C-alpha positions in Angstrom: 95.7 97.7 155.8 98.7 98.6 154.8 99.0 96.3 151.6 95.5 97.8 150.5 97.0 101.1 150.8 100.0 99.9 148.6 97.8 98.5 146.0 95.5 101.7 145.7 98.6 103.8 145.5 100.1 101.3 142.9 96.9 101.4 140.9 96.9 105.0 141.1 100.4 105.4 139.5 99.4 102.9 137.1 96.6 105.0 136.1 98.4 108.3 136.2 101.2 107.0 134.2 98.6 105.5 131.6 96.8 109.2 131.3 100.3 110.6 130.8 101.5 108.3 127.9 98.2 109.0 126.6 98.2 112.8 126.5 101.8 112.9 125.4 100.9 110.3 122.2 97.5 112.4 121.3 98.8 114.5 118.6 102.5 115.2 118.9 104.0 112.1 117.0 103.2 113.6 113.6 104.5 114.7 110.3 103.8 117.9 108.0 103.2 115.5 104.8 101.9 117.6 102.2 101.1 121.3 101.6 100.0 123.4 98.5 99.8 126.9 98.5 97.9 127.7 95.6 96.6 125.9 92.4 97.5 127.3 89.1 97.9 130.5 90.7 94.7 130.6 92.9 96.3 131.0 96.1 92.9 131.0 97.8 93.2 126.9 97.1 95.4 125.7 100.0 95.7 122.3 101.4 98.1 120.7 104.5 98.2 117.1 105.1 99.1 116.0 108.6 100.1 112.1 108.8 100.4 110.3 112.3 103.6 108.4 112.9 102.0 106.3 115.5 99.0 105.0 116.8 96.3 107.3 118.9 97.7 110.6 117.3 94.1 111.8 116.3 93.8 114.1 119.3 94.6 117.1 116.8 92.2 119.4 118.2 95.2 120.2 120.9 97.1 121.2 118.2 97.3 123.9 115.6 99.0 125.3 112.4 100.9 128.6 112.2 102.6 130.1 109.5 105.2 132.8 109.4 107.3 135.2 107.0 110.3 134.8 105.6 112.1 136.0 108.8 110.1 133.4 111.4 108.1 136.5 112.5 104.2 137.6 112.3 102.3 134.4 112.8 99.0 133.5 111.6 97.0 130.4 112.7 95.7 128.6 109.8 93.6 126.0 111.2 92.5 124.0 114.4 90.6 121.1 114.9 87.5 121.1 117.1 87.6 117.6 118.3 89.4 114.3 117.6 89.3 112.6 113.7 88.0 109.3 114.0 90.6 107.3 112.3 94.1 107.1 114.7 95.9 104.2 113.1 99.5 104.6 112.2 100.1 106.7 108.7 96.2 108.3 109.1 96.0 111.2 107.5 94.0 114.3 108.3 93.3 117.2 105.6 93.3 120.7 106.5 92.2 123.2 103.4 90.4 126.2 102.6 87.0 126.0 101.1 88.2 126.8 97.6 90.1 123.9 97.4 87.6 121.4 96.8 87.1 123.3 93.5 90.1 122.0 92.4 90.2 118.3 93.2 88.5 115.5 91.4 86.1 114.4 93.0 85.5 117.3 95.3 87.7 117.5 98.4 86.1 116.2 101.7 87.8 118.2 104.2 88.5 116.9 107.8 89.4 120.5 109.2 88.7 123.6 107.4 91.6 126.3 107.5 90.2 129.7 108.5 92.9 131.4 107.3 95.2 131.1 104.0 98.8 131.3 103.9 99.6 135.1 102.5 101.1 135.3 99.0 104.0 137.3 100.4 104.7 134.4 102.4 105.1 131.6 99.6 108.4 132.8 98.3 109.8 132.1 101.7 108.0 131.3 104.9 107.4 128.4 107.9 104.7 126.2 108.8 104.7 124.8 112.3 102.1 122.3 113.9 102.1 123.5 117.7 100.7 122.8 120.6 97.5 125.2 121.2 98.2 125.8 124.7 102.3 125.6 125.1 103.0 126.8 121.4 105.6 124.1 121.6 106.6 123.2 117.9 106.3 119.5 116.9 107.2 119.7 113.3 108.3 122.5 111.3 108.2 122.8 107.3 110.5 126.0 106.1 110.9 127.0 102.7 112.5 129.4 100.3 116.1 128.1 100.9 118.6 131.1 102.0 115.7 133.4 101.8 114.4 132.1 104.5 116.2 133.5 107.6 113.9 132.6 110.6 114.5 129.8 113.3 114.1 126.3 112.4 114.1 124.9 115.9 111.5 122.4 117.3 111.0 120.0 119.7 113.1 116.7 119.8 109.4 114.8 119.3 109.7 114.6 116.0 113.3 115.6 115.0 116.5 114.4 116.7 118.2 117.3 116.9 115.5 119.7 117.2 116.6 121.8 114.1 114.2 121.3 111.0 116.8 123.6 108.9 117.9 123.9 106.5 114.5 124.7 104.6 113.5 123.5 101.5 115.2 125.3 98.2 112.4 126.2 96.5 108.9 128.4 97.3 106.1 127.0 98.8 104.1 125.8 95.1 101.5 127.8 94.3 101.3 127.9 90.3 100.8 124.6 89.1 99.2 121.7 90.3 102.1 120.4 92.4 102.3 120.2 95.9 105.4 119.8 98.5 105.7 116.5 100.0 107.3 114.5 102.4 109.4 111.9 100.9 109.8 109.3 103.8 107.8 106.8 105.3 104.8 107.3 107.6 106.9 106.3 110.7 109.8 108.4 109.9 111.2 111.3 111.9 112.6 114.8 110.5 116.0 115.2 109.6 116.0 118.8 107.7 113.5 120.0 105.4 116.2 120.5 102.7 116.4 116.7 102.7 113.0 115.6 103.5 110.7 117.5 101.1 110.6 117.6 97.0 107.8 118.5 94.6 105.2 115.7 93.8 105.9 114.4 90.2 102.9 115.5 88.9 99.2 116.8 90.2 99.1 116.0 93.7 96.8 113.9 95.3 95.4 114.7 99.1 94.1 112.0 101.2 91.3 112.6 104.2 91.1 110.8 107.5 88.5 108.5 106.1 91.3 107.6 103.4 89.4 109.1 100.4 92.1 110.8 98.0 91.6 113.7 96.0 93.7 114.5 92.6 94.5 118.4 92.1 92.9 119.5 88.8 93.0 122.7 87.0 89.8 124.7 86.6 88.0 123.6 83.5 87.7 125.6 80.3 85.2 128.5 80.5 85.6 130.8 78.2 87.7 131.9 74.5 90.1 134.6 74.4 91.9 135.8 71.2 95.4 136.9 71.3 96.4 140.4 70.3 95.9 141.1 66.4 98.8 143.5 65.2 97.2 146.8 63.9 97.4 147.8 61.0 96.3 144.6 58.9 95.9 145.3 55.0 92.5 144.7 53.3 91.9 141.5 51.7 95.4 140.4 53.1 95.1 136.9 54.9 96.5 137.1 58.7 96.4 134.7 61.5 93.9 134.8 64.3 95.0 132.7 67.6 92.2 131.3 69.9 92.5 130.1 73.2 90.7 128.2 75.9 91.1 129.8 79.3 89.4 129.2 82.8 87.8 131.5 85.0 91.0 132.9 86.1 92.4 133.4 82.9 94.5 130.5 83.0 95.2 128.3 79.8 92.6 125.4 80.0 92.4 122.0 78.0 89.2 121.3 76.4 87.7 117.8 77.3 85.8 117.6 73.7 86.7 118.7 70.4 85.6 122.3 70.2 84.8 124.2 67.4 85.1 127.7 66.8 83.9 130.5 64.3 85.1 134.1 63.7 83.0 137.3 63.4 83.8 140.5 62.2 82.3 142.9 65.5 83.4 146.3 66.6 82.3 148.6 64.1 82.6 146.3 61.0 80.7 147.0 58.3 81.4 143.9 56.2 81.8 139.9 57.0 85.2 138.2 57.4 86.6 136.4 54.5 89.0 133.5 53.7 89.2 130.9 56.3 87.1 131.7 59.4 86.8 128.6 61.8 89.0 125.9 63.3 88.6 123.2 65.9 90.3 123.1 69.3 91.5 119.5 69.5 90.3 117.9 73.0 93.3 118.1 75.3 94.0 121.0 74.0 93.8 124.7 74.6 94.7 126.8 71.4 94.0 127.0 67.4 95.7 129.0 65.1 93.1 130.4 62.1 95.1 131.1 59.3 93.8 133.0 56.2 91.5 135.3 57.7 90.9 138.5 55.4 88.6 141.3 55.7 87.6 143.8 52.9 86.9 147.1 54.2 89.2 150.0 55.6 88.0 150.4 58.9 88.8 149.9 62.7 87.3 146.5 63.7 87.1 143.6 66.2 87.0 140.1 66.0 84.7 137.7 68.1 85.5 133.8 68.6 82.6 132.1 69.2 81.9 128.3 70.4 79.8 126.3 67.9 80.1 122.9 69.2 82.1 120.9 71.9 82.9 122.7 75.3 80.3 125.1 76.6 82.5 128.4 76.5 81.6 131.9 76.2 82.8 133.9 73.3 85.8 136.3 73.5 86.5 139.6 71.7 89.9 140.3 70.1 91.7 143.6 70.7 90.6 146.6 68.3 92.9 147.1 65.4 92.9 149.1 62.1 92.2 147.4 58.2 94.0 149.6 55.7 93.5 149.8 52.0 96.9 148.1 50.4 99.0 151.1 49.1 99.5 150.8 45.1 102.9 150.2 44.1 105.1 153.1 42.9 108.7 152.7 41.4 109.6 156.2 41.4 108.2 158.6 43.5 104.4 159.7 44.5 103.3 162.0 41.5 105.7 160.6 39.0 103.1 159.1 36.9 105.2 158.9 33.8 108.3 157.3 35.9 110.8 159.8 34.6 111.9 160.2 37.9 110.6 163.8 38.6 106.9 165.2 39.0 106.2 167.6 35.8 104.2 169.0 33.5 104.5 165.5 31.2 103.0 163.7 34.4 99.5 165.9 33.8 97.9 164.0 31.4 98.8 160.4 32.5 97.7 161.7 36.0 94.3 162.5 34.9 94.2 159.2 32.8 94.6 157.3 36.0 92.1 159.2 38.0 89.6 159.1 35.5 90.0 155.2 35.3 89.3 155.1 39.1 91.9 152.2 40.1 95.0 153.1 41.4 96.2 149.4 41.5 95.7 149.5 37.3 99.3 149.2 35.7 101.1 152.5 35.5 98.8 154.0 38.4 100.4 153.3 41.3 102.1 157.1 41.6 98.8 159.0 40.8 97.9 157.5 44.5 99.9 160.7 45.6 98.8 160.4 49.5 99.2 156.7 49.4 96.1 156.1 51.1 95.1 153.1 48.5 92.3 155.2 46.7 92.4 158.5 44.6 90.4 161.2 46.5 90.5 165.0 46.6 94.0 164.5 48.7 96.0 163.0 45.9 94.9 166.1 43.8 96.0 168.6 46.5 99.4 166.9 47.1 100.0 166.5 43.0 99.8 170.1 42.4 102.1 171.2 45.3 104.4 168.6 44.0 104.1 169.9 40.5 104.6 173.4 41.4 107.4 172.6 44.0 105.5 173.5 47.0 106.0 170.2 48.5 108.9 167.5 48.7 108.7 164.4 46.0 110.6 161.9 48.2 112.1 159.0 46.3 112.8 161.2 43.4 116.1 163.0 42.8 
């Protein structure tokens, strides 16, 4: 009887010990392997990649991801799994991400655990991300960023870091403006030393992996529309000027076209004439900008220019700012009103003034100074200004 009791007790201890070991190994031995705080400036697209440092770390429902601000305060729970993931091998990943993240990967990411909250933009410059026990709050891994701007604690359990201190933080911000992510440099079984030494930016576009082993490369949003850089105002009628057209995504980021994309320019927004000169160009595949030089417009008025796609990628049209087109001012070697070029406005200018105005062309030889109000044409204003200068009622700038 005593022997049986010893056997039963012995088996009980073994089972209890085995259960305890499984619980201790279920989700604790892990790494925060890779994090992205946004893609090309869209901070709603975020992802966290969990990696198992040992077998049987797939009971991730017992842990949660929490982010805190630059002072290590104001915690926000980002995600907690509802159950275990199937792959529990050493090095297996678990992909946590916001709903918007799949729009930025090729192929669209299949996420293991959805992030129910995103890291606030104000936390991206400096902050700390922890994977911790959902019941006790014990921190098993901590990733802090922002260098000296992060002033919070770096502490955590000894489970994955020999001294329980994950500081100093990674020197830079959590990446959000490009396609790069912050990635752990060590192997799948490596423990933490400190965030500054352990993490670096990916060399190029980040690649995330889910628990099934499928990989998803971060890509920009596709080009969806055309824009025109600001056109300087005023421009001169019939004088060539440049128009810069760019392809952008729905967030206004520059976005490369996938095929050679033809662009045509037209005068809009109050225009009464057509554009002249060069009015078309092609945005080459893999680029996002075309400079169209030699555009002209003949009328003196305020217009806009519209860029429209004629071939290639399907992009919506874009309109420029409104700008003025002015008639060119005729050259005048002396001062306005001094039509005979004797450096003064007097009676000798009356006959040449009348002759020029009757001819109707202020750009005719010797008639530049007859355009007294310098608006590029002969009109009633010239007559009034000429009489005022002739009679000394108005100054004659440019003449002694």
